[in-house]
C-alpha positions, 0 to 999 in steps of 0.5 A: 637129879631124877630122883630129887624130881621124883620126890618132889613131885611125890611128895604128899604134906602131912594130913591136917597141914594145908592138905589139898582135899581131893574133891568133886565139887570143882574147887580147890579145898584145903585142910589146914586143921593143924593151924591152932595159932595165928602165925600158923594161919598167916603161913597158909594164907600166904600160900594161896594167890586170891579169891579165899575163903577162909574159916576160922574159929573154934577156941581162942587160945591166947586172946589173940589179935585177929586184926593182925591178919587184916593186911594180907587178907585184903589182898586176897580175900572173898570171904572170911566165915567164923564159927565157934567160941571165938566166932564173935571175937573174930568177926569183930575184929574183921568185919570192919574191914574184911567181909566176914560172916559169923556162922556158929557151928562148924558144920553149917560154916563149912556148907556155907563155904562151899555154897559161897563159893565158885569154881576160881575160889579156894577154900582154906580151913585154917582155924588160928584156934583150938579145936576143943570147943566142938571136937576132941583135937585138930585131927577130928575137926580136920576129920569132920572137914573131910567128911562133911565135903565128902557128904556134899559130894554125894548130894549132888 
């Protein structure tokens, strides 16, 4: 039993997969850059209780119907920030029922998510899109996300 408990307590999620980012901003921030489709983003959203600021966007791979997110977002969303090539489409799909803001540039989208947040919020990068519009791959996007957060910490 004690080995099972130790294993659970010592478990670290894989990078870019609902990875909690250690920060001194005072907000829960998750890097789920690996979520490049709707089903993985839905799983990530389902793991957050409420007061969610969700960063969605990049390059849509499958002509995605982002309206499928509305039922689960209604319960827990504070704001959706859309960025990248798919930003307009996502914003159009969601904005009639979900508070959303279009910010084309990834860095500015991340900065805005921090500016709009307070200590009770959770920021989740779970883009539901590929990264190729602004990045080499999901790893570069995830690393950039963490770098932006660290830069904001140092600016405080």
